[in-house]
C-alpha positions in Angstrom: 16.1 -187.1 168.0 19.7 -188.4 168.1 20.2 -187.4 164.4 19.0 -183.9 165.1 21.1 -183.5 168.2 24.3 -184.8 166.5 23.9 -182.0 163.8 24.5 -179.3 166.5 28.1 -178.1 166.9 29.1 -179.0 170.4 29.9 -175.4 171.4 26.3 -174.4 170.4 24.7 -177.2 172.4 26.8 -176.2 175.4 26.1 -172.5 175.1 22.4 -173.2 175.0 22.7 -175.6 177.9 24.1 -172.8 180.1 21.1 -170.5 179.2 18.7 -173.3 180.1 20.5 -174.0 183.3 20.2 -170.4 184.4 16.5 -170.5 183.4 15.9 -173.6 185.5 17.5 -172.0 188.5 15.4 -168.8 188.1 12.2 -170.8 187.6 12.8 -172.8 190.7 13.1 -169.6 192.7 10.0 -168.1 190.9 8.0 -171.2 191.7 8.0 -170.2 195.3 6.2 -166.9 194.5 2.6 -166.5 195.5 -0.1 -165.4 193.0 0.3 -161.7 193.8 4.0 -161.7 193.0 3.5 -163.8 189.9 0.9 -161.2 188.8 3.3 -158.4 189.6 5.8 -160.1 187.2 3.1 -160.3 184.5 2.3 -156.6 184.8 6.0 -155.8 184.7 6.3 -157.4 181.3 3.1 -155.7 180.2 4.5 -152.3 181.2 7.9 -153.1 179.6 6.2 -153.1 176.2 3.2 -150.8 176.8 4.9 -147.8 178.4 4.5 -145.3 175.5 8.2 -144.4 175.0 9.3 -148.0 175.1 6.5 -149.0 172.8 7.6 -146.4 170.3 11.3 -147.5 170.5 10.3 -151.1 170.0 8.1 -150.3 167.0 10.8 -148.2 165.3 13.4 -150.8 165.8 11.1 -153.6 164.5 10.5 -151.7 161.3 14.2 -150.6 160.9 15.5 -154.1 161.5 13.0 -156.2 159.6 11.7 -153.8 156.9 8.2 -155.1 157.6 5.1 -153.1 158.5 4.9 -149.6 159.8 5.6 -147.9 163.1 2.2 -146.5 164.0 0.5 -149.8 163.5 3.2 -151.7 165.4 2.7 -149.3 168.3 -1.0 -150.0 168.2 -0.5 -153.7 168.0 2.0 -153.8 170.9 -0.5 -151.8 173.0 -3.8 -153.6 172.1 -2.6 -157.1 172.0 -0.8 -156.8 175.4 -3.6 -154.9 177.0 -6.2 -157.4 175.9 -4.1 -160.3 177.2 -3.7 -158.6 180.5 -7.4 -158.2 180.7 -7.9 -161.9 179.9 -5.5 -162.9 182.7 -6.6 -160.5 185.4 -7.9 -162.4 188.4 -7.0 -165.8 186.9 -5.5 -168.2 189.4 -2.5 -170.1 188.0 -0.8 -171.5 191.1 -2.1 -174.0 193.7 -5.6 -175.2 193.7 -7.5 -173.7 190.8 -10.7 -175.8 190.8 -12.6 -178.2 193.1 -15.6 -180.2 192.0 -17.4 -182.0 194.8 -19.6 -183.9 192.3 -16.6 -185.6 190.7 -14.4 -185.5 193.7 -11.6 -184.0 191.6 -9.4 -181.1 192.7 -7.2 -179.4 190.0 -3.8 -178.0 191.0 -1.9 -175.8 188.6 1.7 -176.7 188.0 4.3 -175.0 185.8 5.7 -176.8 182.8 9.2 -175.5 183.5 11.3 -173.9 180.8 9.5 -172.7 177.7 11.2 -172.2 174.4 9.4 -169.4 172.6 10.0 -169.3 168.9 8.9 -166.0 167.5 8.6 -164.4 164.0 10.1 -161.3 162.3 6.6 -160.0 161.5 5.8 -159.3 165.2 9.2 -159.1 167.0 7.8 -157.2 170.0 4.1 -158.2 170.4 4.5 -161.9 169.9 7.4 -162.4 172.4 5.6 -160.3 174.9 2.5 -162.4 174.5 4.4 -165.7 175.0 6.4 -164.3 178.0 3.3 -163.1 179.8 1.4 -166.3 179.3 4.4 -168.4 180.4 5.3 -166.5 183.5 1.6 -166.2 184.5 1.9 -170.0 184.9 5.2 -169.9 186.8 7.5 -170.8 184.0 10.8 -169.5 182.7 11.1 -168.4 179.1 13.9 -168.4 176.6 13.2 -166.5 173.3 14.4 -167.8 170.0 13.5 -165.0 167.7 14.0 -164.8 163.9 17.4 -163.3 163.1 15.8 -160.1 161.7 13.7 -159.7 164.9 16.4 -160.5 167.4 17.3 -156.8 168.0 13.8 -155.9 168.8 13.4 -158.9 171.1 16.7 -158.1 172.8 15.5 -154.5 173.4 12.2 -155.8 174.9 14.2 -158.0 177.2 16.2 -155.0 178.4 13.0 -153.3 179.3 11.6 -156.4 181.0 14.8 -156.8 183.1 14.6 -153.2 184.2 11.1 -153.9 185.5 12.2 -157.2 187.1 15.0 -155.4 188.9 12.4 -153.0 190.3 10.1 -155.7 191.8 12.7 -158.3 192.7 12.2 -161.0 190.0 15.3 -162.9 188.8 16.4 -161.7 185.3 17.1 -165.2 184.2 13.4 -165.9 184.3 13.2 -164.4 180.8 16.2 -164.8 178.5 17.1 -164.8 174.8 19.4 -167.0 172.8 22.8 -165.3 172.3 23.3 -163.7 169.0 23.9 -164.5 166.2 20.6 -166.5 166.3 21.0 -169.7 164.3 18.8 -172.7 163.4 21.2 -174.9 165.2 20.9 -172.9 168.5 17.1 -172.8 168.1 17.0 -176.6 167.5 19.2 -177.2 170.5 16.9 -175.0 172.7 13.8 -176.9 171.5 15.4 -180.2 172.6 16.5 -178.9 176.0 13.4 -177.0 177.0 10.3 -178.6 178.6 7.8 -177.0 176.2 8.1 -175.4 172.7 5.6 -172.7 171.6 6.4 -171.9 167.9 5.0 -169.1 165.9 6.4 -168.1 162.5 7.7 -170.1 159.5 6.4 -173.5 158.9 9.9 -174.8 158.8 10.3 -173.7 162.5 6.9 -175.3 163.3 8.0 -178.6 161.8 11.3 -178.4 163.6 9.4 -177.9 166.9 7.1 -180.9 166.2 10.1 -183.1 165.5 12.3 -181.9 168.3 11.3 -184.6 170.8 9.9 -182.0 173.2 6.2 -181.3 173.6 5.3 -178.5 171.3 2.5 -176.2 170.2 2.9 -174.9 166.7 0.6 -172.9 164.5 -0.4 -173.5 160.8 0.0 -171.3 157.8 -2.3 -168.4 157.3 -4.2 -167.7 154.0 -7.4 -166.1 155.1 -10.3 -165.6 152.7 -13.5 -163.7 153.4 -16.9 -164.3 151.7 -19.2 -161.3 151.0 -22.7 -162.5 150.3 -25.7 -160.7 148.7 -27.1 -159.7 152.1 -24.0 -157.9 153.3 -23.7 -154.3 154.2 -21.2 -153.6 151.4 -19.8 -150.2 152.5 -19.2 -151.6 156.0 -17.7 -154.8 154.7 -15.4 -152.9 152.4 -14.3 -150.7 155.2 -13.6 -153.6 157.5 -11.6 -155.5 154.9 -9.6 -152.4 154.1 -8.8 -151.9 157.8 -7.6 -155.4 158.1 -5.8 -155.6 154.8 -3.8 -152.5 155.3 -3.0 -152.8 159.0 0.8 -153.0 159.5 1.1 -153.5 155.8 -0.7 -156.9 156.0 2.1 -158.6 158.0 -0.6 -160.5 160.1 -1.3 -164.1 159.3 -5.0 -163.1 159.9 -5.1 -160.4 157.3 -7.4 -161.3 154.3 -5.5 -162.7 151.4 -8.6 -163.0 149.2 -12.2 -162.0 149.1 -15.0 -164.1 147.5 -17.9 -162.0 146.3 -21.2 -163.5 145.1 -22.3 -162.4 141.6 -25.4 -160.3 142.6 -23.2 -157.8 144.5 -19.9 -158.3 142.7 -19.7 -155.1 140.8 -21.1 -153.0 143.7 -18.6 -154.6 146.2 -15.7 -153.9 143.8 -16.8 -150.2 143.8 -17.0 -150.2 147.6 -13.5 -151.7 147.8 -12.2 -149.1 145.4 -13.8 -146.3 147.5 -11.9 -147.7 150.4 -8.6 -147.2 148.6 -8.3 -150.4 146.6 -6.9 -150.4 143.1 -7.7 -153.3 140.7 -4.8 -154.1 138.5 -5.1 -154.9 134.8 -3.7 -158.1 133.4 -0.2 -156.8 132.5 0.2 -155.1 135.9 -0.9 -158.3 137.6 1.8 -160.2 135.8 4.4 -157.6 136.7 3.4 -157.8 140.3 3.5 -161.6 140.3 7.0 -161.5 138.8 8.4 -159.5 141.7 6.4 -161.1 144.5 7.4 -164.7 143.8 10.5 -166.4 142.7 10.4 -170.1 141.9 7.1 -170.4 143.8 8.4 -168.7 146.9 7.5 -165.2 148.3 10.3 -162.7 147.9 11.0 -159.9 150.4 10.2 -157.3 147.7 6.6 -156.8 148.7 6.3 -158.5 152.1 5.2 -156.0 154.7 5.6 -153.1 152.4 3.1 -150.3 151.4 1.1 -150.5 148.2 3.0 -147.5 146.9 6.3 -149.2 147.5 5.1 -152.4 145.8 3.9 -150.5 142.8 7.2 -148.9 142.4 9.0 -152.2 142.7 6.7 -153.8 140.1 7.0 -150.8 137.8 3.2 -150.2 137.9 2.2 -146.8 136.7 0.6 -144.7 139.4 0.2 -141.4 137.5 -3.4 -142.0 136.7 -4.3 -142.0 140.4 -4.7 -138.8 142.4 -2.9 -140.6 145.3 -1.3 -143.9 146.0 -3.8 -146.7 146.7 -4.1 -148.1 150.2 -4.0 -151.7 148.7 -3.9 -153.5 145.4 -6.4 -156.0 144.0 -6.1 -158.7 141.4 -8.8 -160.9 139.9 -8.3 -164.6 140.1 -10.2 -167.8 139.2 -7.6 -170.5 139.8 -5.8 -172.1 142.8 -2.5 -173.6 143.6 1.2 -173.0 142.6 0.3 -172.0 139.1 -1.9 -169.3 140.6 0.3 -167.8 143.4 -2.2 -165.0 144.1 -4.4 -167.8 145.6 -1.9 -168.1 148.5 -0.6 -166.1 151.4 1.0 -162.8 150.4 1.9 -160.9 153.6 1.4 -157.7 151.6 -1.5 -155.3 151.0 -2.5 -157.2 147.9 -6.1 -158.6 147.9 -7.1 -161.4 145.5 -10.7 -161.2 144.3 -12.9 -164.2 143.3 -16.4 -164.1 141.8 -18.8 -166.7 143.0 -22.2 -167.6 141.4 -23.8 -167.8 144.8 -23.1 -168.7 148.4 -22.7 -172.4 147.7 -20.2 -171.6 145.0 -18.4 -169.3 147.4 -18.0 -172.2 149.8 -16.5 -174.3 146.9 -14.0 -171.5 146.1 -13.0 -171.2 149.8 -12.5 -174.9 150.0 -10.3 -174.8 146.9 -8.2 -172.0 148.5 -7.7 -173.9 151.7 -7.0 -177.0 149.8 -3.9 -175.2 148.5 -2.9 -173.2 151.6 -4.2 -172.0 155.0 -6.4 -175.0 156.0 -7.5 -174.8 159.6 -6.9 -171.1 160.2 -10.1 -169.1 159.7 -12.5 -167.6 157.3 -14.4 -164.2 157.3 -18.0 -163.8 156.4 -19.9 -160.6 155.7 -23.6 -161.3 155.8 -27.0 -160.5 157.3 -27.8 -164.2 157.5 -26.3 -165.6 160.7 -27.1 -169.2 159.8 -24.5 -169.0 157.0 -21.7 -168.6 159.6 -22.7 -171.9 161.2 -22.9 -173.5 157.8 -19.2 -172.5 157.2 -18.3 -173.8 160.6 -19.9 -177.1 159.9 -18.4 -177.7 156.4 -15.1 -175.8 155.9 -11.7 -176.8 157.3 -11.4 -173.7 159.6 -11.0 -173.2 163.3 -12.7 -169.8 163.4 -15.5 -168.1 161.5 -15.2 -164.4 161.8 -18.6 -162.7 161.2 -18.9 -159.0 160.1 -15.5 -158.0 161.6 -12.1 -156.8 160.5 -10.4 -160.1 160.3 -6.9 -159.4 161.4 -8.1 -157.7 164.6 -10.9 -160.2 165.4 -9.1 -163.5 164.9 -6.5 -162.9 167.6 -9.1 -161.6 170.1 -10.7 -158.2 170.2 -12.4 -156.1 172.8 -15.7 -156.7 171.1 -15.5 -160.5 170.7 -14.9 -163.3 173.1 -11.8 -164.9 171.6 -8.6 -164.9 173.8 -6.1 -162.3 172.9 -3.3 -164.1 171.1 -0.9 -163.8 168.2 -0.7 -167.6 167.8 -3.7 -169.3 166.3 -4.0 -173.0 166.4 -5.2 -174.6 163.1 -6.2 -178.0 164.3 -5.3 -181.2 162.4 -6.3 -179.4 159.2 -3.2 -177.2 159.6 -1.0 -179.9 161.1 -1.5 -178.6 164.7 -2.5 -180.4 167.9 -4.9 -177.6 169.0 -7.5 -175.4 167.2 -8.0 -172.6 169.7 -6.1 -169.3 170.2 -3.0 -170.1 172.2 -3.5 -168.9 175.8 -2.3 -169.4 179.3 -3.7 -172.9 179.7 -1.3 -174.2 177.1 1.5 -173.2 179.4 0.2 -175.2 182.5 0.4 -178.8 183.7 -2.7 -179.8 185.8 -2.4 -182.3 188.6 -5.7 -183.9 189.6 -6.3 -185.1 193.1 -9.0 -187.8 192.9 -11.3 -188.7 195.8 -14.0 -191.3 196.0 -17.6 -190.4 195.3 -20.8 -192.4 195.5 -20.6 -195.1 192.8 -22.4 -194.4 189.6 -22.3 -197.7 187.8 -25.2 -198.0 185.4 -27.2 -201.1 184.5 -26.3 -202.8 181.2 -30.0 -202.9 180.2 -30.3 -199.1 180.8 -27.3 -198.3 178.7 -28.4 -200.5 175.7 -32.1 -200.1 176.0 -32.6 -197.6 173.2 -30.0 -199.2 170.9 -31.4 -202.8 171.3 -34.9 -201.5 170.9 -34.1 -199.9 167.6 -31.7 -202.5 166.1 -32.3 -205.8 167.8 -36.0 -206.0 168.3 -37.7 -209.2 167.4 
């Protein structure tokens, strides 16, 4: 930690320290608020992003500043993700006694963690900061945003809207702050070290920095979602759901399908269904042209990330004249994995890699190969009429979520028709280098103090504990 700290210019460390000092003062004041006033502050942040005119301005600025995604989908994302989170938190107690269990004699008391450093990505510069801020202040914490440089303008605008609402209800503005521009890695690293908790979403370099900052941290793993379509699936429905997920916000979500694995008996029919949904399969030469513009020395370029299929085709000089209209997304066939097969990895673009499997067991093998290269721990989609296969995937593949017959990018982060918490930060477990495997939610922003009373003793007899074991393995 000393090595990291010494790499910060002193003026940056001091500037960050002033922001943290103000946050601590505001958090101390906020910690005296009762649940009602805390919930008022939560709703203030929700209204700051969900009020239609503000939402539109945030979406437009996000696209203008980052060049990623599109305005209508960002408006929808800002609205749905925030509304879902507010639903999850409604009526939840996060201050004082939150649970008493007379059987164990344990009373749980919710306590804030203090100052939260929220590291946020350029792909969602409005929705992700709002999600982290709401979760953090719901638990009585102060928050300091460290956005990606491209997303800083959007996050700053969101902060203006939040402060307007805070002024209205009497909440100190310094409860939610942002690092001063220009945003730098040095300032972000200094914030990580000085905060009480780091919640990092975005590049894996930022996640690694969070985990080595010396501060407790929750970071998320890389996305590279694949979906399996088996022989029992409703193919038109599956194709429609995959198209909705693959094209939403130009595939900027880490939960958007990067590949689909189709079993041989329905391979041709599923390709036709995907094409009916606006997919265009590229021939070998066009696939190579696309690869040449999407990657440079093994790394994604900004040429295609978060752009429309039409834009990508133009950049790759792929002829579109044979099509009546621009495709909604592009498809490429693949049979390999790893750096020599970059289409097997995450693309952050409306480009879908297609694999052909002999059967369901072979589809599992292909999925395992994909996650062996990138995306382990995140999630997998399954389109099937055989529910047992979902449990099979959950028992065998390195994934934290199995999404069954749903549009993946909507479902993984919580949806109104499934029970996952609404979140834009998905833990990937130890498979993805994370300390948690659920959707990041409010409990990750709380400390819990346990008051422990005595209960009637429950000491078992040794003979009782070992009876079955000794009978099976130590019998005469």
